C-alpha positions as CSV (number, residue, x, y, z in Angstrom):
1,M,-13.4,-10.8,0.3
2,V,-13.8,-7.4,-1.3
3,S,-15.9,-7.5,-4.4
4,M,-14.8,-6.0,-7.7
5,L,-17.5,-3.4,-8.0
6,A,-17.4,-2.5,-4.3
7,S,-13.7,-1.9,-4.6
8,H,-14.0,0.3,-7.6
9,A,-16.9,2.2,-6.0
10,Y,-14.6,2.7,-2.8
11,A,-11.9,4.1,-5.1
12,Q,-14.2,6.7,-6.6
13,D,-16.3,7.4,-3.5
14,S,-16.6,10.9,-2.1
15,G,-19.3,10.3,0.2
16,P,-23.1,11.0,0.1
17,V,-24.1,13.7,-2.3
18,P,-24.6,17.0,-0.8
19,A,-28.1,18.4,-0.9
20,D,-26.7,21.7,-2.0
21,G,-24.2,20.3,-4.2
22,V,-21.3,21.6,-2.5
23,Y,-18.3,19.5,-1.6
24,T,-15.3,20.0,0.5
25,M,-12.2,20.2,-1.7
26,L,-8.6,19.4,-0.5
27,V,-5.6,20.7,-2.7
28,G,-2.1,19.4,-2.0
29,T,0.9,21.6,-3.0
30,Y,4.6,22.2,-3.0
31,T,5.6,24.6,-0.4
32,S,9.0,26.1,-1.6
33,G,7.3,29.2,-3.2
34,K,3.9,30.8,-2.2
35,S,2.1,27.8,-0.7
36,E,1.9,26.9,3.0
37,G,0.5,23.1,2.9
38,I,-3.0,21.6,2.3
39,Y,-5.6,24.1,1.5
40,V,-9.4,23.4,2.0
41,F,-12.0,24.8,-0.3
42,R,-15.8,24.6,-0.7
43,F,-16.5,23.5,-4.4
44,D,-20.0,24.3,-5.7
45,T,-20.8,21.6,-8.3
46,K,-23.6,23.9,-9.7
47,T,-21.4,26.8,-10.6
48,G,-17.7,25.5,-10.5
49,A,-16.9,28.1,-7.9
50,A,-14.3,27.4,-5.2
51,T,-14.2,29.3,-1.9
52,Q,-11.0,28.9,0.3
53,V,-12.0,27.7,4.0
54,S,-8.7,26.9,5.7
55,V,-5.0,25.8,5.3
56,A,-3.1,23.3,7.3
57,Q,0.5,23.9,7.2
58,T,2.9,21.0,6.2
59,V,5.8,20.6,3.9
60,N,5.2,19.5,0.3
61,P,1.9,17.8,0.7
62,S,2.0,16.8,-3.0
63,F,-0.3,13.7,-2.8
64,L,-3.3,13.3,-0.5
65,V,-5.6,10.4,0.3
66,V,-8.8,10.4,2.4
67,S,-9.9,7.6,4.7
68,R,-12.9,5.6,3.7
69,D,-14.9,7.0,6.7
70,R,-13.8,10.5,5.6
71,R,-12.5,11.4,9.0
72,F,-8.8,11.4,8.2
73,V,-6.5,12.8,5.6
74,Y,-3.1,11.5,5.0
75,S,-0.2,13.5,3.0
76,V,3.1,12.8,1.7
77,N,5.8,15.3,2.7
78,E,7.9,15.1,-0.4
79,L,11.4,15.5,0.7
80,P,14.2,16.1,0.0
81,G,13.1,17.4,-3.4
82,D,15.4,18.7,-6.1
83,N,17.7,20.7,-3.9
84,G,17.8,18.9,-0.4
85,P,20.4,16.5,0.8
86,A,20.3,13.0,-0.7
87,T,20.2,11.4,2.8
88,Q,17.1,13.3,3.9
89,R,14.0,10.9,4.2
90,G,10.5,12.2,3.4
91,N,7.6,11.7,5.8
92,I,3.8,10.7,5.8
93,S,1.6,13.1,7.9
94,A,-1.8,12.3,9.3
95,F,-4.6,14.6,9.9
96,G,-8.0,14.6,11.6
97,F,-10.5,15.8,9.1
98,D,-13.9,17.7,9.9
99,A,-15.3,17.8,6.4
100,A,-18.3,19.9,7.5
101,R,-16.2,22.6,8.9
102,G,-13.5,22.3,6.4
103,Q,-10.7,21.9,9.1
104,L,-7.7,19.7,9.4
105,T,-6.1,18.7,12.6
106,F,-2.5,17.4,12.7
107,L,-2.1,14.1,14.3
108,N,1.2,12.6,13.7
109,K,4.2,12.1,11.3
110,V,6.3,9.1,10.5
111,S,9.3,8.6,8.2
112,S,8.3,7.4,4.6
113,E,11.4,5.2,4.7
114,G,12.7,6.7,1.5
115,N,13.0,10.0,0.0
116,D,10.5,11.9,-2.5
117,P,7.4,10.0,-1.4
118,C,4.9,10.9,-4.2
119,Y,1.8,8.7,-4.1
120,L,-0.5,7.2,-1.3
121,S,-3.1,4.4,-1.3
122,I,-5.1,2.7,1.3
123,S,-5.6,-1.1,1.3
124,P,-9.2,-2.0,0.6
125,D,-9.7,-3.2,4.3
126,G,-8.5,0.2,5.7
127,K,-5.7,-1.6,7.6
128,Y,-2.7,-0.3,5.8
129,L,-1.5,2.9,4.3
130,L,1.1,2.6,1.3
131,T,3.4,5.2,-0.1
132,A,5.5,5.1,-3.3
133,N,9.1,6.4,-2.5
134,Y,10.4,7.8,-5.9
135,S,14.0,7.5,-4.8
136,V,16.1,6.0,-1.7
137,A,19.3,7.2,-0.3
138,P,22.3,6.3,0.2
139,D,21.5,3.5,-2.1
140,P,19.7,4.9,-5.1
141,G,16.6,3.1,-5.9
142,G,12.8,3.4,-5.4
143,S,10.8,1.6,-2.8
144,F,7.3,1.4,-1.5
145,A,6.5,1.4,2.3
146,V,3.6,0.0,4.2
147,F,2.2,1.6,7.3
148,P,-0.6,0.3,9.7
149,L,-3.3,2.6,10.3
150,Q,-4.5,3.1,14.0
151,T,-8.2,3.5,15.0
152,N,-7.3,7.0,16.2
153,G,-6.2,8.0,12.6
154,Q,-2.6,8.1,13.4
155,V,0.1,6.2,11.1
156,G,2.3,3.7,12.6
157,A,6.0,3.0,11.8
158,A,6.4,1.1,8.6
159,V,6.1,-2.6,8.7
160,Q,7.4,-3.4,5.4
161,T,9.5,-1.6,2.9
162,V,10.2,-3.1,-0.6
163,H,13.0,-2.1,-2.7
164,H,13.2,-2.4,-6.3
165,Q,16.6,-2.6,-8.4
166,G,17.5,-1.8,-12.0
167,G,17.0,1.1,-14.3
168,G,16.3,2.1,-17.9
169,P,18.0,3.7,-20.9
170,V,16.8,7.4,-20.3
171,K,20.0,8.9,-18.5
172,G,19.0,11.2,-15.7
173,R,15.6,9.8,-15.4
174,Q,16.2,6.0,-15.4
175,D,19.6,5.7,-13.6
176,N,17.8,3.6,-11.0
177,S,14.4,2.4,-9.8
178,H,11.7,5.0,-9.2
179,V,8.4,3.8,-7.9
180,H,5.7,6.3,-8.7
181,S,2.5,4.6,-7.5
182,T,0.9,1.9,-5.6
183,V,-2.4,0.8,-7.1
184,F,-4.7,-2.0,-5.7
185,S,-6.5,-4.4,-8.1
186,P,-10.1,-4.1,-8.3
187,D,-10.8,-7.3,-6.2
188,G,-8.3,-6.0,-3.6
189,H,-6.2,-9.1,-3.9
190,Y,-3.2,-7.6,-5.7
191,L,-0.9,-4.5,-5.5
192,F,0.6,-2.9,-8.7
193,A,3.7,-0.8,-8.1
194,Q,4.7,1.3,-11.2
195,D,8.3,1.8,-11.4
196,L,9.3,4.7,-13.8
197,G,13.1,3.9,-13.6
198,A,12.8,0.0,-14.3
199,D,10.0,0.2,-16.9
200,K,8.2,-2.4,-15.0
201,L,4.6,-2.8,-13.3
202,Y,5.6,-5.0,-10.3
203,S,2.8,-7.2,-8.9
204,Y,2.3,-8.3,-5.3
205,R,-0.2,-10.3,-3.6
206,Y,-2.0,-8.9,-0.6
207,A,-1.9,-11.4,2.1
208,P,-2.5,-9.7,5.4
209,Q,-3.5,-12.9,7.2
210,S,-0.2,-14.7,6.2
211,S,2.5,-12.3,6.7
212,A,4.1,-14.0,9.5
213,G,6.1,-10.8,10.4
214,A,7.4,-10.4,6.9
215,G,4.7,-7.9,5.8
216,P,1.4,-8.1,4.1
217,F,2.7,-8.0,0.5
218,V,4.4,-11.0,-1.2
219,V,5.7,-10.8,-4.8
220,T,3.7,-12.9,-7.3
221,D,5.2,-15.7,-9.2
222,W,5.4,-13.7,-12.4
223,G,6.9,-10.7,-10.6
224,Y,6.0,-7.9,-13.1
225,A,4.9,-6.9,-16.4
226,Q,7.8,-5.5,-18.4
227,Q,7.2,-2.3,-20.3
228,K,8.9,-0.9,-23.4
229,A,12.3,0.5,-22.5
230,G,12.4,4.1,-21.9
231,T,8.7,4.6,-21.4
232,G,8.7,5.5,-17.7
233,P,5.4,4.0,-16.4
234,R,3.8,6.5,-13.9
235,H,0.2,6.0,-12.9
236,L,-2.3,3.2,-13.4
237,I,-6.0,3.2,-13.2
238,F,-8.8,0.4,-13.6
239,S,-11.8,0.5,-15.9
240,A,-15.4,0.6,-14.3
241,N,-16.0,-3.0,-14.9
242,G,-12.6,-3.9,-13.6
243,R,-11.5,-5.9,-16.7
244,H,-9.3,-3.3,-18.1
245,A,-6.4,-1.1,-16.8
246,Y,-5.0,2.1,-18.3
247,L,-1.5,3.4,-17.7
248,A,0.2,6.8,-18.1
249,S,3.9,6.6,-19.2
250,E,5.7,9.7,-18.1
251,L,8.8,9.7,-20.3
252,A,7.1,8.3,-23.6
253,A,3.9,10.5,-23.0
254,T,1.8,7.6,-23.9
255,V,-1.6,5.8,-22.4
256,S,-1.5,2.0,-22.6
257,T,-4.5,-0.3,-22.3
258,F,-4.3,-3.5,-20.6
259,D,-6.8,-6.5,-20.2
260,Y,-6.9,-7.4,-16.6
261,E,-7.5,-10.9,-14.9
262,D,-6.5,-12.3,-11.5
263,G,-3.4,-10.3,-11.0
264,R,-2.1,-10.3,-14.5
265,L,-1.9,-7.4,-16.9
266,K,-1.8,-8.1,-20.8
267,L,-0.9,-5.1,-22.9
268,V,-3.2,-4.6,-25.9
269,Q,-2.9,-0.9,-27.0
270,T,-0.8,2.2,-26.7
271,L,-1.7,5.6,-27.8
272,P,0.5,8.9,-27.8
273,L,-0.6,11.8,-26.0
274,S,1.1,14.3,-28.4
275,E,-0.4,15.5,-31.6
276,P,1.3,14.2,-34.7
277,G,4.4,16.1,-35.5
278,F,4.8,17.6,-31.9
279,K,8.5,18.5,-31.5
280,G,8.6,20.0,-27.8
281,Q,9.2,18.4,-24.5
282,V,6.4,15.9,-23.3
283,A,5.8,14.4,-19.9
284,A,2.6,12.3,-19.0
285,A,1.4,12.7,-15.5
286,A,-2.1,11.9,-14.1
287,I,-4.7,9.7,-15.5
288,H,-8.4,9.5,-14.4
289,L,-11.7,7.9,-15.4
290,S,-14.8,9.9,-15.7
291,P,-17.4,9.0,-13.0
292,D,-19.6,7.1,-15.6
293,G,-16.5,5.1,-16.7
294,R,-17.0,6.2,-20.5
295,F,-13.9,8.6,-20.7
296,V,-10.3,8.5,-19.7
297,Y,-8.4,11.8,-19.3
298,A,-4.6,12.2,-19.0
299,S,-2.4,15.2,-18.5
300,N,0.7,16.0,-20.7
301,R,3.2,18.4,-19.3
302,G,6.5,19.7,-20.8
303,D,5.7,22.1,-23.7
304,A,2.4,20.5,-24.4
305,N,0.5,21.4,-21.1
306,E,-2.8,19.8,-21.9
307,I,-5.5,17.3,-20.9
308,V,-5.9,14.7,-23.5
309,I,-9.4,12.9,-23.8
310,F,-10.1,9.3,-24.7
311,S,-13.5,7.6,-25.1
312,V,-13.6,3.8,-23.8
313,D,-15.1,1.3,-26.1
314,P,-17.6,-0.6,-23.8
315,A,-16.9,-3.9,-25.8
316,N,-13.2,-4.4,-25.2
317,G,-12.1,-1.4,-23.2
318,H,-9.8,0.0,-25.9
319,L,-9.3,3.8,-26.1
320,K,-9.9,6.3,-28.8
321,Q,-8.5,9.9,-28.7
322,I,-11.4,12.3,-29.1
323,G,-10.2,15.6,-28.0
324,R,-7.4,17.8,-26.1
325,Q,-7.6,21.0,-24.0
326,S,-4.9,23.3,-23.0
327,S,-4.4,23.6,-19.2
328,L,-3.9,27.3,-19.7
329,G,-0.8,27.1,-17.6
330,K,2.6,25.3,-17.2
331,S,2.9,21.8,-15.9
332,P,-0.6,20.2,-15.2
333,R,0.7,17.6,-12.9
334,E,-2.6,16.5,-11.2
335,F,-6.2,17.0,-11.9
336,T,-9.7,15.7,-10.9
337,I,-13.2,15.3,-12.2
338,D,-16.0,16.1,-9.5
339,P,-18.4,13.5,-8.5
340,T,-21.2,15.0,-10.7
341,G,-18.9,14.5,-13.7
342,N,-19.8,18.3,-14.6
343,W,-16.4,19.7,-14.0
344,L,-12.7,19.0,-14.4
345,I,-10.4,20.7,-12.1
346,V,-6.7,21.0,-13.0
347,G,-3.7,22.6,-11.2
348,N,-0.9,24.2,-13.0
349,Q,2.1,23.5,-10.7
350,L,4.7,26.0,-12.3
351,S,2.1,29.0,-13.0
352,D,0.4,28.7,-9.6
353,T,-3.1,28.6,-11.3
354,V,-6.2,26.4,-11.0
355,Y,-8.8,26.2,-13.8
356,V,-12.2,24.7,-13.6
357,F,-13.4,23.4,-17.0
358,K,-17.1,22.6,-17.8
359,R,-17.3,19.1,-18.9
360,D,-19.9,17.7,-21.4
361,Q,-21.0,14.4,-20.0
362,Q,-22.3,13.1,-23.3
363,T,-19.3,13.8,-25.5
364,G,-16.6,13.9,-22.8
365,L,-15.2,17.1,-24.1
366,L,-14.1,20.2,-22.1
367,E,-15.4,23.8,-22.9
368,P,-12.3,25.7,-23.9
369,N,-13.1,28.7,-21.8
370,P,-13.0,27.7,-18.1
371,R,-16.0,29.0,-16.0
372,Q,-13.7,29.6,-13.0
373,H,-10.0,30.0,-12.0
374,F,-8.0,31.1,-9.1
375,E,-4.4,31.4,-7.9
376,L,-2.7,29.1,-5.7
377,G,1.0,28.3,-5.0
378,S,2.2,25.3,-6.8
379,P,-1.3,23.3,-6.8
380,V,-0.8,19.6,-7.3
381,D,-3.3,17.3,-6.1
382,F,-7.1,17.4,-5.6
383,K,-9.5,15.4,-3.5
384,L,-13.3,16.2,-3.3
385,V,-15.2,14.9,-0.1
386,S,-18.8,15.2,1.0
387,P,-19.2,17.4,3.9
388,S,-22.2,15.4,5.4
């Protein structure tokens, strides 16, 4: 049994703290423009400076996950994308990872069993890799697929693929199901699949010992938590104590708070990301918790292009919006907070820039003038790993 605190620590774990404060940083990108694949940097937590070490060529590695022992890295190959044939499936690629040298070595690649895979997670016991397939052809609709992980780091062929049905009222975005993330509960017993197209948070029980060939995930008796029509749930995270969850809904550009207990989510609060009276396009994307669990950050794309900051009420887990910071570019799809809590690193996908903002750990606010920035083609995802 995986304890609640151990599971949360695993989700946030970057490995032992380096003596010199320098972590290895992986950056996933889209490769239709200037980028070549997964970039590896040294990131100095004392200065916020990033120095490129290497690049591993692979197509559209827009989301990454690192194995618990930090020996392997897995990426989606998000295909076909906006302009590819609808029948083309995406892939999952596996790499050996030498964090000390900053080198990735390609191991193998398997079909994602859908198209446009956009998220990855590893089961708490390290046995399975999961991907969220945003859409599936020729039958439109989202799915998630489950892959066994081998001891040599390679990914096996999918042992389970779960398809969702239905859609929502927003034409062009909710014509069918679109699974956008697969997130384990803090105790490791449940999986939540956020479906942007169907406005649902589907819940599954993780039962690896009783799958009997059907796959390790079984739908719960209650099935899902229905969200307000047209909101487009995207990414889910859990609080530091495991008793609450926070959801970024892309289409409505909101952050919602849930009470969590034994596989069930109860909605208790929803807050807008946009300022009052904002009239432009909005699109919530990433949501992350500060290392100390006291603050939640969410990115808002469209015409807003900002990071919105919330404080967490320790008594009930409710959020209060306390600040916002321009990402200084277009479409901040993903970002990360370094393990020390001193820096927030955000990639502007449509303006090919990465900015490193100094973070005040007491107030949670970001300094408006970034200490560092660098150019990189279509930067999306960031993972920081100890080199030791």
